[in-house]
C-alpha positions as CSV (number, residue, x, y, z in Angstrom):
1,M,19.6,-11.5,32.3
2,D,23.2,-9.8,31.4
3,L,23.6,-11.8,27.8
4,D,26.5,-10.1,25.2
5,L,24.8,-10.5,21.9
6,N,28.4,-11.1,20.6
7,D,28.6,-14.8,22.0
8,V,24.9,-15.3,21.2
9,A,25.4,-14.5,17.5
10,L,28.6,-16.5,17.6
11,L,26.4,-19.7,19.3
12,V,24.1,-19.1,15.8
13,R,27.4,-19.7,13.5
14,V,28.7,-22.1,15.2
15,V,25.5,-24.1,14.4
16,R,24.9,-22.9,11.1
17,T,28.8,-24.0,10.7
18,Q,28.6,-27.0,12.0
19,S,32.1,-26.0,13.7
20,F,33.9,-24.2,16.0
21,S,36.9,-23.8,14.0
22,A,34.9,-22.3,11.4
23,A,32.9,-20.1,13.0
24,A,36.8,-18.9,14.9
25,R,37.9,-18.2,11.0
26,E,35.0,-16.2,10.5
27,R,35.6,-14.4,13.6
28,G,39.5,-13.8,13.1
29,V,40.1,-15.4,16.7
30,P,41.4,-18.9,18.1
31,V,38.7,-21.4,18.9
32,S,39.6,-21.3,22.5
33,T,38.0,-17.9,22.6
34,V,34.8,-19.1,21.2
35,S,34.5,-22.2,23.1
36,R,35.1,-20.2,26.1
37,R,32.1,-17.3,24.6
38,I,29.9,-20.8,24.1
39,A,30.6,-21.3,27.4
40,R,29.9,-18.2,28.8
41,L,26.6,-18.0,27.3
42,E,25.7,-21.0,28.2
43,S,26.5,-19.8,32.4
44,A,24.6,-16.9,31.5
45,L,21.5,-18.9,30.5
46,G,22.2,-21.8,33.3
47,T,22.0,-24.7,30.4
48,R,23.8,-26.8,28.2
49,L,23.0,-25.5,24.8
50,L,25.6,-27.4,23.0
51,E,26.7,-31.1,23.4
52,R,30.4,-31.5,21.4
53,T,32.5,-35.0,20.7
54,T,35.5,-34.8,19.0
55,R,33.0,-35.7,15.3
56,T,29.6,-34.5,16.2
57,L,28.3,-31.0,17.3
58,R,24.6,-30.8,18.0
59,L,21.8,-28.4,20.1
60,T,20.8,-29.9,23.4
61,D,16.9,-29.7,23.4
62,A,17.2,-26.1,25.3
63,G,20.0,-25.4,22.7
64,R,17.3,-25.9,20.1
65,A,15.2,-24.2,20.8
66,Y,17.0,-21.1,21.9
67,F,19.3,-21.2,18.8
68,D,15.0,-21.0,17.0
69,H,14.6,-17.8,18.6
70,A,18.5,-16.2,18.5
71,A,18.8,-17.0,14.7
72,R,15.5,-15.2,14.1
73,A,16.7,-12.5,16.0
74,M,20.4,-11.8,14.4
75,D,18.2,-12.6,11.1
76,D,16.1,-9.4,11.9
77,L,19.0,-7.3,13.5
78,A,20.5,-7.9,10.4
79,Q,17.8,-6.6,8.2
80,G,18.0,-3.8,10.7
81,T,21.3,-2.8,10.1
82,G,20.9,-3.3,6.2
83,Q,17.8,-1.0,6.0
84,V,19.6,1.8,7.9
85,R,22.7,1.8,6.0
86,E,20.3,2.1,2.8
87,R,18.9,4.8,4.4
88,Q,21.9,6.8,5.0
89,A,23.3,6.1,1.5
90,E,21.3,8.8,-1.5
91,P,18.9,6.2,-2.9
92,R,19.2,5.6,-6.7
93,G,17.0,3.2,-9.9
94,R,13.9,3.4,-10.6
95,V,10.8,2.5,-9.4
96,R,7.9,2.1,-11.2
97,I,4.2,3.1,-9.8
98,L,0.7,2.7,-10.5
99,A,-1.9,5.1,-9.7
100,P,-5.5,5.8,-10.7
101,T,-6.2,8.2,-13.9
102,T,-8.3,10.1,-11.1
103,L,-5.7,11.1,-8.6
104,A,-3.1,11.8,-11.6
105,A,-3.1,15.5,-10.5
106,A,-2.1,14.7,-6.9
107,V,0.3,11.5,-7.5
108,A,2.4,13.5,-10.0
109,N,2.7,17.1,-8.0
110,V,4.1,14.4,-5.0
111,I,6.1,12.4,-7.2
112,Y,7.9,16.1,-8.6
113,V,8.6,17.3,-5.1
114,C,10.3,13.6,-4.5
115,L,12.6,13.7,-7.8
116,A,13.6,17.2,-7.0
117,K,14.8,15.7,-3.5
118,H,16.6,12.5,-4.6
119,P,18.5,13.4,-7.8
120,G,19.4,9.4,-8.2
121,L,15.7,8.4,-8.3
122,S,14.0,7.6,-11.6
123,I,10.3,6.6,-11.9
124,D,7.5,5.4,-14.1
125,L,4.4,6.9,-13.7
126,E,1.3,4.3,-14.9
127,L,-2.0,6.2,-14.6
128,D,-5.0,3.5,-15.7
129,Q,-8.2,2.5,-13.6
130,R,-7.6,-1.1,-14.1
131,P,-6.6,-3.0,-11.2
132,A,-3.0,-4.4,-11.7
133,D,-1.3,-7.3,-10.5
134,L,1.9,-6.0,-8.7
135,V,4.1,-8.7,-9.1
136,A,2.9,-10.1,-12.9
137,E,3.4,-6.2,-14.1
138,G,6.8,-5.6,-12.2
139,F,5.3,-2.4,-10.2
140,D,6.5,-1.9,-7.0
141,I,3.9,0.6,-5.8
142,A,0.8,1.4,-6.5
143,I,-2.2,3.5,-5.5
144,V,-5.1,1.7,-5.2
145,T,-8.5,3.4,-4.7
146,G,-11.6,1.5,-2.5
147,K,-11.5,-1.7,-0.5
148,V,-8.1,-3.5,-0.1
149,D,-8.3,-7.3,0.5
150,D,-6.0,-8.7,3.9
151,T,-3.1,-10.6,2.0
152,N,0.7,-11.8,3.7
153,E,2.0,-10.8,0.0
154,F,1.3,-7.0,0.1
155,V,1.4,-4.0,2.5
156,A,-1.7,-1.7,2.8
157,R,-1.2,1.3,4.3
158,E,-4.3,4.1,4.3
159,I,-3.4,7.6,2.6
160,W,-6.7,9.2,2.9
161,R,-9.7,7.7,4.8
162,K,-12.7,6.1,3.2
163,T,-15.0,9.3,1.3
164,Q,-19.0,9.1,0.6
165,K,-20.0,8.8,-3.1
166,L,-23.1,9.9,-3.5
167,L,-25.8,10.4,-6.8
168,F,-25.6,13.4,-8.5
169,A,-27.3,15.5,-11.3
170,S,-28.3,19.2,-12.3
171,P,-31.3,20.6,-11.9
172,R,-31.5,21.2,-15.9
173,Y,-31.2,17.3,-16.5
174,L,-33.6,16.5,-14.1
175,K,-35.9,19.1,-15.1
176,A,-35.5,17.8,-19.4
177,H,-35.9,13.8,-17.9
178,G,-37.8,13.5,-14.8
179,V,-36.3,12.4,-11.3
180,P,-35.2,8.7,-10.8
181,R,-37.8,7.6,-7.4
182,R,-36.3,4.4,-7.4
183,I,-33.2,2.7,-8.2
184,D,-35.0,0.5,-11.0
185,D,-35.7,4.5,-12.7
186,L,-32.0,4.4,-13.2
187,A,-32.1,2.3,-16.5
188,Q,-34.4,4.9,-18.5
189,H,-31.4,7.5,-17.6
190,D,-28.4,8.8,-19.1
191,C,-25.3,8.1,-16.4
192,V,-21.9,8.9,-16.5
193,A,-19.5,6.7,-15.6
194,T,-15.6,6.7,-13.8
195,R,-15.1,2.9,-14.3
196,A,-16.5,0.6,-17.3
197,S,-15.5,-2.5,-18.1
198,D,-16.8,-4.3,-21.8
199,G,-19.3,-1.4,-22.4
200,F,-20.4,-1.8,-19.2
201,T,-20.7,-0.2,-15.6
202,T,-21.9,-1.7,-12.3
203,W,-23.3,0.9,-9.2
204,T,-23.3,-0.8,-5.5
205,L,-25.6,1.5,-3.9
206,V,-26.5,0.8,-0.1
207,Q,-29.6,1.8,2.3
208,G,-28.9,0.9,5.8
209,R,-28.1,-3.0,5.7
210,T,-29.3,-3.3,2.0
211,K,-27.8,-3.5,-0.7
212,R,-28.5,-3.3,-4.6
213,R,-26.3,-3.6,-7.4
214,F,-27.4,-1.3,-10.9
215,T,-25.8,-2.6,-14.1
216,F,-26.0,0.0,-17.1
217,A,-24.0,1.3,-20.5
218,P,-23.3,5.0,-19.7
219,R,-24.2,7.1,-22.0
220,F,-21.0,8.6,-20.9
221,Y,-17.4,7.3,-20.0
222,V,-15.0,9.1,-18.3
223,S,-11.7,7.5,-15.9
224,E,-11.5,10.6,-14.5
225,F,-14.0,12.0,-11.4
226,A,-13.2,15.8,-12.1
227,A,-14.3,15.1,-15.8
228,A,-17.1,13.5,-14.5
229,H,-17.7,16.1,-12.4
230,R,-18.2,18.7,-15.1
231,A,-19.8,16.4,-17.2
232,V,-22.6,16.4,-14.8
233,L,-22.7,20.3,-14.0
234,A,-23.4,20.4,-18.2
235,G,-26.3,18.2,-17.0
236,V,-24.9,14.4,-19.5
237,G,-26.9,12.7,-16.7
238,I,-26.2,11.4,-13.4
239,A,-23.6,10.5,-11.6
240,L,-22.0,8.8,-8.5
241,L,-19.2,10.9,-7.2
242,P,-17.3,11.6,-4.1
243,E,-19.3,14.1,-1.8
244,V,-16.8,16.2,-0.9
245,H,-16.5,17.2,-4.5
246,C,-19.6,18.3,-4.5
247,T,-21.3,20.1,-1.8
248,E,-20.0,23.7,-2.8
249,D,-22.1,22.3,-6.4
250,L,-24.9,21.5,-3.5
251,A,-24.8,24.8,-2.1
252,Q,-25.0,26.5,-4.8
253,N,-27.8,24.7,-6.7
254,R,-25.6,23.2,-10.0
255,L,-26.4,20.2,-8.2
256,V,-28.9,17.9,-6.9
257,R,-28.6,14.8,-4.7
258,V,-30.7,12.0,-6.1
259,L,-32.2,8.6,-4.6
260,A,-31.9,10.3,-1.2
261,G,-30.9,7.7,1.2
262,W,-28.9,5.3,-1.4
263,E,-25.0,5.8,-1.4
264,G,-22.4,4.4,-3.3
265,E,-19.9,1.7,-1.0
266,A,-17.5,3.6,1.0
267,G,-14.3,3.3,0.3
268,G,-10.5,5.0,0.9
269,V,-7.3,5.3,-1.3
270,H,-4.1,2.7,-0.1
271,L,-0.5,2.7,-0.9
272,L,-0.1,-0.8,-2.1
273,Y,3.6,-2.5,-1.8
274,R,4.9,-5.9,-1.4
275,A,5.6,-6.6,1.9
276,H,8.6,-9.0,1.5
277,R,12.0,-7.4,3.2
278,S,13.8,-7.0,0.0
279,I,12.5,-3.5,-1.0
280,T,15.3,-1.5,-2.9
281,A,17.0,2.1,-1.0
282,A,14.8,3.7,-4.2
283,V,11.2,2.1,-3.5
284,R,11.7,2.6,0.4
285,T,12.6,6.6,-0.1
286,C,9.6,7.0,-2.5
287,I,7.1,4.7,0.2
288,D,7.9,7.2,2.9
289,H,7.8,10.2,0.6
290,F,4.2,9.2,-0.1
291,L,3.1,8.2,2.9
292,A,4.8,11.5,4.7
293,E,3.2,13.9,1.6
294,L,0.1,12.1,0.3
295,P,-2.2,12.1,3.6
296,G,-1.8,15.9,3.6
297,T,-3.3,16.7,-0.3
298,D,-7.0,17.0,0.0
299,P,-8.3,14.7,-3.2
300,A,-11.4,16.4,-2.9
301,H,-9.7,19.9,-4.0
302,A,-6.3,18.6,-6.1
303,P,-5.2,20.8,-9.1
304,T,-6.9,19.2,-12.1
305,K,-3.9,19.9,-14.1
306,L,-0.5,19.0,-13.4
307,R,2.4,21.3,-12.1
């Protein structure tokens, strides 16, 4: 079917203004031109879309069905046109980003590159392990670890795939304190946590289809995996750490896996942003930059110091 989109757009304006004359004034053309183009569209579709008298204008049943699709299509096209035009312009403005402290170095190093490429951007980066309400706290983007619940309010894009977390301790610690054989034995041990609330931490451990929760007051709490990793190497206690951080230490016998068979719940890293379409060019630029650059950064070997 050979349709002129200009005719479709004109139909949408006629219906929304409820006037051939108003649509003609908007377009700067005679009313007769509007009438002729609507008639051409009806001819191409093979059906009457509008019923017009000297005082009223209404859609036929077929016209109502067609208008609903046409209006959505024109709105989508306008949104797309606006987004393309925004991308052509140099993004300007401030973007607020929340990221976990455990990924501080990787996230900040990517931001440095983004700022260098786009002089008009300003970025506020807040580092915190806590979950946040993006809307209530005014964040534009959040980088979150663990599971992300499905929601129509936000878009979640995976940056890194799920990483397995296992329990580790140093040989020195196990020699001094003994080797736990069951999850309940952990209550008699010093544990290192990377997340705590009101002084307590809960580990969810999985073995096949069996799931156990272990709640404890950590002997040492630190919000960064790298620091927790160093604490375990120093013999401070047992910690639940990403396996990728500890492969070399296992090979060199600097760490030992504890409670083999039990694993922490696996969770990936996601980029979270609001799902509505009115995202500014500055926010969209940051989103695109993160999606392009962060997946190429290895979180297991990201530098522990910010460049």
